[in-house]
N, C-alpha and C positions, 0 to 999 in steps of 0.2 A: 684098451680099457684099463690095463694094469697101471698105466701111467696116470690115470685119473684118480685124484684124491677126493673121496666123497666127504662131505661135511658131516660133522658129528651130529647125531640126532639131538643131542642136548643143545646144540647151537640154535639160538633164536635169531632169525634174520631181522626181526623188528625190535630187538631189545635196545634199550638205551634212549629211545625216542622220548620217553617221559621224564628223563633225567634233566635237571636244570643246571646249566653251566653258566656261571657268572660272566663268562667271556661274552656271551650273547646279550648281555644287558646293555642295550643301546643308550640308556640314559647316561652312562658313565664313559661312553666312548670318547667324548671330547677331552676328558681328563686322563685317558689311558695313554701313557707315553709310548708303550710298545706298539699299540694299534696305530697311533698317528705316525710313527716311524715306518711301520710296514706299508702304510698307505703311500708315504713319500718315496719309497724305494721300489726297485723293479720287482722285488719279491712279491709285493702286493699286487703286481699287474700280470702275474703269470696266468695263462689260461687254465681253466679247469680240465681235469682229465676226462676224456670221453672214450667210449668204446669204438672199436674199429668198424663194427657193424651197428650203427646207431639204430635206435628205434626198438630194440628188444627189451624185454622185461629185465634181463640180467645184464644188459650192457653197461649199466651205471656202476656195478660192483663186480670186478673180475674175480673169477674163482681160482683158488690155489691148486697148482699141479704138484706131481711128485717131485719135480725138479725145483720146486720153489718159485717157478716163474708164474707170472699172471697173464694168461692168454684167454681170449674168449673161447667158449666151448662150441665146437661144431658138431654136426651130425655124423653118424657113422659112414655116410656115403660122401662125405665131403661137401654136402649141400649147405648153403648158408642157413643160418638159423631163421626161425619164423620171424617175420617182420623186417628182416634185413633186405637191403636192395643193393644189387651189384653195381659196380662201376661208379659208386659214389652218388648215384641219383637219389633224389629225395623220394621217400615213400609216399604214395598217394594217400589222401585222407580216407579213413575208414569210419564206419558207423560207431565204433567204440571210442574214437578220439573226441575229446572235448574241443569245441570250436575255439580257435584262437591260441591253442597250446600245441606244442610239438616237442617230441623227445629229442629232435635233432638240434643240437646246439653247435653253432659255429663261432669262430673267433670274433669277438667284438659284438656279438648279437645281443640285443636287449629285448625286453618284454614289450611288444607293440602289436596288440591284437587288432587294432583299428587301422594300422598302416599309416599312422600319422607322420612317421619319420620320412616317408617318401615325398612330402611336400605337396603343394597344391597341384591340381590337375592342369595339364597344359591347356592354353587357350584354344577355343574352337578355330578351325580354319576359316579365314575371312571369305565371305560370299563374293564370288566374282561376277559383277554385273556386266562385264564386257562380253560375255558369251552371247551367241546368237539366240539361244533358247531363252535365256533370262530376259533379253530385250523383248522377245516376242511375248513372253508371259506378262511383262510390265505393260506393254502396249495393249494387250487384251484386257487387262484389268482397267486401264484408262477408258477403253471403249465401253465396257460395262458400266462404269461409273457415270459416264456421260449419258448413256441411255436412261439410267435411273434418275439422274438430275433432270433430264428432259421430261420424264413422266411426272416427277414431283412438281415441276414448274407448271405443267398442264393442270394438275390437281388444284392449284391455287389460282387458276385463270391467268397466269402469266404466259400467254400464248406466244408472244414474240420471243421471250427468253427460251421457251420450250423448243421453238423452231431453231434458234441459234445453236442450242445444245445438240439437237438432232443432226444438224448440218456438220457440226464439229465431230460428232461421233462417226458420221459417214466418211469424213476426211481421214480420221485416224484408222478406220477399218480398211480403207483402200491402201494406206501406207503399210498396214500389217500384212495385207496380201502380197504387196510388192516385196516386202522383206522376206516372206516365206519363199516366194519364187526365186529370189536371188540366192537364198541358202539352199535351194534345191529340195525343199521339204514341202512340196505342194500337196502331197497326199494327206497332210495333217491340217489342211485348211478347215477352219471352224465354220461350217455352213449354218449352224444355228445362230451364230453371232451375226453373220451376214444377213440372215433373214430378219433378225430382230432390228438391226440397224435400218434396213430398207422399210420395214413395216412401220417403225416409229416415225421415220422421216415422212412417209406418205400420210400418216395420221396427223402429224403436225401441219403439213401443208393444207390438209382438208380443214383443220380447225381454224387456220388463218385465212380460209376462203381463197386459197391459191389452188383452184381446182385443176387447171391444166398440169401444174407440177405434180399434184397429188396423183392424177391419173397416170402420168408417166412413171412415177415410182411404183404404183400398183402393177403396171404393165411389166416392169422389169421382174417383179416377183412372179407374176402369173406365167410368163413365158419361160421361166427357168424350170426345166423338168426335174432338176435336182431337189427342188423344194417340194416336200410332200404336203398334200392338202392345201396347196396354194390356190386351188380353184375357187374355194369359198370366199376368197377376197373379192371376187366379182360382185358380191353383195355390196361391199363398200363402194365399188365403182358405180354400181347402179344407184346407190344413194346420192352420189355426187351428180350423176346425170339428172336425178329427180330434183335436186336443188337448183340445177341449171335449167329446169323446166324442159329438158329434152326427154319427154316421156316415152317415145317409141324406143329409144336406145336404152332407157332405164328398164323397160319391160324385157328387152332382149337380154340384158345382162342378168336380170333376176332369174330368167328362165335358164340361162347357162349355168348359173350358180345352183339352181334347183336340180339340174341334171347331174351335177358333180357331187351332190350330197346324198349319201345312202339313206335308205329308209330307217336305219338305226337311229339317226338324228331326227326323230319325229318332230320335236318341238321347234327346231330350227327351220325345218321345211314348212311348218305351219306359219311361222312368222314371215317367211319369204312369200308364201302364197297370199298372206294378208297384205303385204306391200304391193304385190301385183294387182290385187283388187283395188287398192287405193289409187294406184296410177290409172287404172281403167276409169275410175270415177272422175279423176282430173281430166281425162280425155273425153268424158261424156259418153263412154261406151258402157252403159249401165248393165246391159245383158251379159257382157263378159265379166264385169265386176260381180254380178249376181252369181255367176257360175263359180268363181273363186270363193266367194263368201259362203255359198251353200255347201261346198265341199268341206270347208273348215267347220261349219256348224254341225255337219253330219259326222265328222271324224273327231274333232276336238273343240267343242263349243266354248266360246268365251264371250264376255260382256261386250267388248269393243266391236268384235266382228258381228255380233247380233244387232247392235245399234246401226252399224254401217249397212247391213242387209236391209233394215227397215228404211233407211234413207234411200237406198236404191229402188225399193218397191214404191216408195212415195214419189220418187222422181218419174217413174213410168206410170203411176196412177193405178196400180193393181190393188184393189181394196182387200180382196180375200187373202192374198199372200201377205199383205201388211198385217192382217189379224194373226195369221199363222206365225209370222216372224215375231210379233209381239209376244205371243204365247211361248215361243222358244226362248225369247230374251228373258222373261221372268222365271223360266225353269232352269236357267243355267246354274249349275252348282258352283258356289263360291269357294268351297273347301275350307271354310273357317269355322272355328269353334263357337259354341253358343256363349252369349254374355254371362249366362248363369255360372259358367265355369269360374268366373272371377269374383263370385260372391262367397264369402266365408259361410260354411254350412255346419261347422263344428266348433267346439271350444278348445280344440287342440292348438296350442300357441305355435307349434312348429309348422303345421299345415297353413295356419293363417298367415304366418310370416312368409311362407312360400308364395301364397296367393297375392299378398301385398307386393312382393318383389316382382312378380310377372304381370301385375296389373297394368303397368305402364312401360313395359319393356319394348324393344324394337319390334318383336313379332306381333304383339298386340296392337301397336301403332300401325303396322302394315295391314293388319286385318281390318282395323277401323277405316283406314284410307280406302281399302278395296271395297268395303261396304258402302261408304259414302259415294264412291265413283259409280258403283252399280245403281244406287238410288238416283243419282243425277241422270244417268243414261235412261233409266226407266221413266222418270218424270218428264224428261225432254221428249222422249219418244211418244209418250201418251199425249202431251200437249200438241205434238206435231200431227199425229194421225187422227186425233179425235174429230176434227171437222171433216176429215176425208173419208173415214170408213163408214159413216152413216149419213143419212139424209140431212141431219141437223147436228149442230155442235153439241148440244146437250145429250142427245142419245149416244153419240160417239164417246163422250166422256163417261157416261154411265156404263157403257160396255167395258171401257178400260178399268173403271173402278171395280166392277164385278170380277174381272180377271185377276186384278191385283189382290183382291180379298181372298181368293182361292189359292194364292201362291204363298211363298215364304216371306213376301214383303207385305204382310197384312197392315203394318203400321203406316205404309205409304198411302193407303186408301183415303185416310182423312186429309192428308196433304194434297191429294189429287182433287178432292172436293173443294178445298180452299182455293186451289189454282183455278178451278172451274169458276168460282165466284170472281176471282181476279180477271179472268178472261171476259166475263160479263161486263166488268168495269171498263175494260179496254174497248169493248164494243158499245160503251155508253148505255148499257142496259142496267141502270142502277137498281131498278125494282127487282129484277131477277137476281142480281148480286146480293141484295139485302135478304131476299127470301132464302137463298142458298146458305148464307151465313147464319141465318136464324135457326136453321136445322141443327146447328151444333150446340145449342143451348143446353141440351140434355145429355151431352156426351161427356167424356172424361175431362178432367180439369185442364190439361194442357191444350187440347184442341179447342175447348170452350174459351180459354183465354185468348188464343190466337184469333178465333172468329170474332169474339167481342171486341178485340182491339181493332180489327178491320172495320167492324160496324161503327165503332166510335169515330174512326177516321172519316168514314163516308158521311156520317151525319154532321161532323165538324165542317167538312167541305161544303155541305149544303146549308150551313149556318143554322142547323137545327141543334142548338147547343144543349137543350134539355136532354134530347135523345143521346147526344154524344156523351154527356155527363153520365147518363144512366148506363150505357154500355161500357164506359170507362170504369165505373164502379164494379160492374159485373166481371170485367177482365181482371181487375185487381183482386176481387174476392176469389176468383178461380186460381190466380197465381200472383201472389203479392210481390214476387221477385221478377216480374215481367217489366223491364224498363220501358217498353213501348206503351204499356197500359198506364204507367205512371206519368209518362210524357203527355199522353192524351188527356189524362185527368188534369194535369197542370195547365194545359192549353184551355180547357173549358173554364177553369177558375180564372185564368188570365183575362179572357174576354169579358168576364164579369167584374174585372178591375180589382180583384182581390189578389194583389201582387205578392204580398207576403206569403200567403198560403200557396200560391203557384210556385214560388221559389222553394218552398219546403218539398213539394212533390218532385221538382227537378233535382234537388239535392238527394232525395231518396233514390231516384233513378240512377244517379251517379254512384251512390254507394253500392247499388246492386251491380252496376256495370260501369267501371271507371272510364271505359273507352267509348261511352255513348256520346257521340258528338252532338246529336240533336238536343239532348238534355243540357249540355254545357252551353250551346249557343242560345237556347231559350232562357237559361239562367242569366246569361250576360244581358240579354234584352230586358229581362225583368229588373235587374239592377239599374240599367240605364233609365228605365221608366221611373224607378224610384229615386232617380238622381243620385244614386250611390256609384259615382263614376269610377272611383278607384277599384271597387270590387268588380264592376263590369269590365274594367280594363284587364284585371287579372284573369277573368274567365276567357276573354278573347285572346289573350296572350298564350294561355294554355292550349286553347283550341288551335291557334296558329302553329304551335309546336306539333300538333297532330296532323292538321290539314295545311301543309305548307303553301299550297297554291290556290287556296280558296279565296276568290275575290270578295265574297260576302264578308268573310272574317276580316280581311285587310281593310275593307271599307269601314266596317264598324270601329276598328282601331283608329282610323283617321278621323272618324266622326267624334270619337271620345277625346282625342288629343286636342281638338280645337277648343272646346269649352274648358279644358284643363289648362289652357294658356300656353300651349306649345305648338304654334302653327307650323314650325319647321318639321316636327315629327309628323304632323298631319300630312304635310306635303310629301314627306318620304314614303308614307304608307300609301298615299294615293298614286305615287309614281310606281309602286309595286303592283297596285291594282291595274294600272295602265299596261304594265308589262304582261299581265295575264289576259286582260280584255282591252286591247288597244283601241277599239272602236266604240267604247261606251261614251256617249255624248254627255251624260250627266256628270260622270267623273271628270271629264275634261273641263266642263263648265265649273265644277267645284274647284279644280286646280286653278282656273282663271280667277275665280273670286279670291282664293287665298293669296295668290300673287298680287292681285289688285290691292288687297288689304295691307300687304307688306310694302306697297309702293312700287312694285316692279311692273310697270305698265306694259313693257315690251313682251315679257313672258305671259302676262295676263292676256294680251291681245293674241298671242300665238295659240294658247289653249282655247280661248273663246272662238277663234277662227276654226280650229279643228272640230270643236263641238258643233259649230254651225254647219260645217261640211258634212258631218255624219247625221245631224238632225236639224234641218233648217226651219223647224217650226217652233222652236223654243222662244217665246216672247221675251223672256229676260235676257237671253243671249243676243237676240236681235236688237233690243233696246240698248244694251251695253255697247255693241259694235257701232251702231249708228251714232251714239253720243260720243264714242271715241273718235270717229272721223270728223264730227263737228268740232270737237275740242282741238283737233290737230288741223283745222281749217281745210278739210277736204269734204265740203258739203255735197259735192257731186257723188262721191262714193257712198255717203250716208243715205242717199235717196233710195238705192236699190234695197237696202235693209228695211226701211220704213214702208216701202211699197209692198214688200213681202208681209210685213205686219198688217197692212191694210187688207191683204188677201186672207190672212188668217182670222182677223177680227174685222169683218167688213162693217159691222154696226158701230164700231168705235170711231168717232169722228176725229179723235185726237191724232191718230196716225196720219190721216189725210191732211190735217192742218200742219203737221210737222213736215210732210212732203212738200206742201206748198211753201212753207217757210224756208225750206232748204233751197228751193228754186229761187226764192226772193233773195236769200243771202248770197247765192252764187251769181247774182246779177241777171238771171233769166226771168225778167219781169213778165214777159208775155206768157211763158209757161206757168208762172205762178198765178197770173190772172186766170188762165184757163182752168187751172186746178181749183182755184177758189170758186169759180163759176160752177164747176162740176159738184163741188161740195155743197154749194147753195142749192143746186138742183135737187140733190138727194136729202139735204137737211135744210129746208127753207127757213126754219125758225132758229137757226144757230146764229147767235148774236156775234160771236167772234168772227165768223166767216164774213158776215155783212160789214163789220168794221174794217176788215182788211180789204174788202172789195171797194169800200168808200175811199180808203187811203190810196190804194193802187190806181183807181179810176181818176182820183184827183191829181195824183202825181203824173199820170200818163195823159191827162187832159181828155178823158173820154166823156162822151155825152151821157153815159149811163150813171154818172155819179149822183145826179139828183134822184134817179130811180132807186138806187141803192140806199141813198140817205133816207128817203121816204120809208122804204121797207125797214130800215134799221130803226127809225123812230117808232114805227108801228109795232115792231117786234118788242122793242124795249118797253113800250107802253103796256102791251099785253103781258109782258113778264112782270111788270110792276103790279098790274091788276091781279095777276095770279098769286103773287107773293102776298099782296094785301089781303086777299080773300083767305088765304091759309092762316095768316096772322089773326084775322078777325074771327075765324072759326075757333081758333084755340082760345081766344079771349072770351068768346061767348060760352064755350063749354065750361069755363070756370065760374060763371055767374049763375044766378037763379034764372028761371025761365022768364018771369015777368020783367025783372030788371034787365035781363039780357036783351029782351025784345025792345024795351024802351031805349036803352043806352046804346045798343049796337047800331041803330039807324043813324043817330047823330054822329057817333064816333066814326062809323064807316064812311059817311058822306064827307065829314071833315077830313078823315084820313085820306080818302081818295083825292079830294081837291088839293090838299096840301102836298100829297105825294106827287100828283100829276103836275102841279105847278113847279115843285122842286125838281122833278125829273126833266120837265121841259126846259127849265132854266139850265140844268146841267148839260142836257143834250145840245142846246143851242151854243153853250160855251164851248163844247167839244168840237162842234162843227166849225165854229169860228177859228178854233185853234189848229185845224187841219192844215197842212202845208198847201201852198198853191201849186199850180201846174208847173210853174217855172222854178220851183225850189227842188233841190235834190231829195231823193226819197229817204236817204239815211238821216236827214235832218230831223225827221219826225221821231219822237221819243216814245217808246212803249209805255212809259209812265203815264201818258195821257189817256191810256185805255182804261176801261172799267176794271176795278179790282177783282171782279168775278172771273176774269180770265188773265192768265199770265202767258205771254208768248213763250212757248216751250223752247224756242231757240234764241231768245233774246240774250243780251249780254248779262242780264242779272240772274240767269238760271245756271245750275250746275248739272254735270252729268249724273244721271240717275244712279243711286247707290242701291246695292242689294243686301247691305249689312243688316237691315231691320228684318229681312225675311230670308230664311234659309234658301240658298239657291237650289240645292239639291234636297228637296223635301223628302221625308221618309216615304210618304205614299207614292210620290213620283218615282223614287228610286226603286221601289218595290216592283214597279211595272217592268223594270229592266232586270229582274231576278236578282237584285242585290239589296233588297230592302229589309225592313224589320219584320217581315212575315214570320210567324211562328212556324216551326218545323214539326208538324204532327207526324206521328209514326204511321 
């Protein structure tokens, strides 16, 4: 210790730090010659002095000893001072050191707290894809991606693509298993991936109706004991057998699946039992089906099972059990909230906003659909069992209505009453239907409007337009937004020929329901009646966009294009009508007429022939076809058509005369003579027949020629007398009584004598001009005959035209359900 020199008490270790030395003025360093020279020499690069034991508080300033030397101070035991580290190792950081600073200074070290002098970090080691494990991972990812793509393709109904992806996933998965086996890593085989691949493949086979392949895939899964819960897939196999109508095997697999599903999965067991019951119904084993359905209704009742149970009871004819099943059906809880929940009850904007948000959400839509389905099943069941549970249909319906009124479906009671009236209509008991509907006049507005609409429709069909108009007004007053009531009102106005007003009612119905096809159709008919063809065309084109395959609409479009001067469009629309109703004879005849007007005789003949084949009683078609064969010099073929016209109109002598003329033109004079004789027997006063008999008898040299000539003269004389009397009667009616009596005698006598003499002279001249027996028949000219008859098959006539008259008349077409009939609601 005596060698240690202690510092003087007056020495201040921190003195001088506040003194300013101009040497440290950095602003003048560039101009300081000494500083710049020191920087350029080695003197300026000498390292600073450091302590032997770095890191101590006194290591930076050595203490003076008694010998004048400067050595670090050690402890009395020779131990290094506090903070010193032996062997030159760096001292670990302590809590009292500032981060980024160190008292250990090495040669050439600089202040670098962030370690930026070390440079950028070395690059990551490249991933080696050549290893077996990496290849297996990549392959597994590809298999999962293919399964996902297959499912996505199925969701958009791309079933073929989904099957291809599933097959590819199966191939990749098998390659994956082989790769694991080759690497000796079989204990890490992914069973879940194998299960997913096989299940997806089986499902895609089933979706593509490849049932044998689907069953094989399901069998692979079911028989593999390593797959847990694979037994429930037998439900899928049973569904396939059901689609194949292999019902015994379907029941077997449903029961096997039921045995392998625990009671914890109650809902799934119920669904399988319901499927078993449906299969028994398909097999006609209603007793077994009833057992399954009754078990479900006692354990977990639902609407569909209750309806199926009623069907089974109806099939076996058990009245009492039908009643009990109907009561169970209407008591099944739906588990949905009341509609009042969605009605705002307060002025709180936040709660009203929540109610508005959930009013049309998915849950509320599901609830509405469930309620609509339940009402449909109940209505169908009531209509089914009503005639069977009681002695009469009415009493059975009344019992169903009473049961419904006491259930949660109170609003269905009125609908059942209306269905009762409709059932009366189907039974053609109109009085009972009307009486039933009239009971609704004092009920609420909705039901009153429906009942009044039906009553208006009934009276309209019975052509009691006043009553129809009355109930249409009643329906409109009860519900002005009822499009059916507005249509019925428009129909009653239409039949009264107030077309403008009818159009207004149809337009109002369309404003209330833009998809009301009846209103749009009737509006088009109204415009057509008003000859506003362009507006009618717009209506039917809009209607065609809604009803693409409606033959009525397409016929109306064809009807409108013809007067608009576009026959090609009319033909196009009629061709579309034929594609929908290929056996309609009136449309075929209309097509024949349009082609005939265009000058295409061959197409016209084809369509007229098709029309005649489907409806051989259309006189216009028969006449056209007969005239076509005569025009083409095939009189023998024309005979069969005119003979059919004779059968259709036996009192019309012209068809029989045409038949006889066809025989004459074809050279069969004997058959023509027989036909004329038959006509004379049935129509003895027919002048034309007698004239042809005289000509034929003269040409053929028959003895009856004088007889027929005498009859002809007599008939012509009687005809002249009859015409003279008619003429005299008309003249006498225009004169006074006395003048008429005096003048009529003289004029009548003179008229008769002059007429008789002139007629006799004309007849004798005709008889003289008839050809002799040795002259050919064709030398006689039809011009020598009386002008009152024109030979329908002579060279001076033309084939009959139908342009002056519509070939397919609106009323005729209506008989084929394609006409202008209004469509009452």
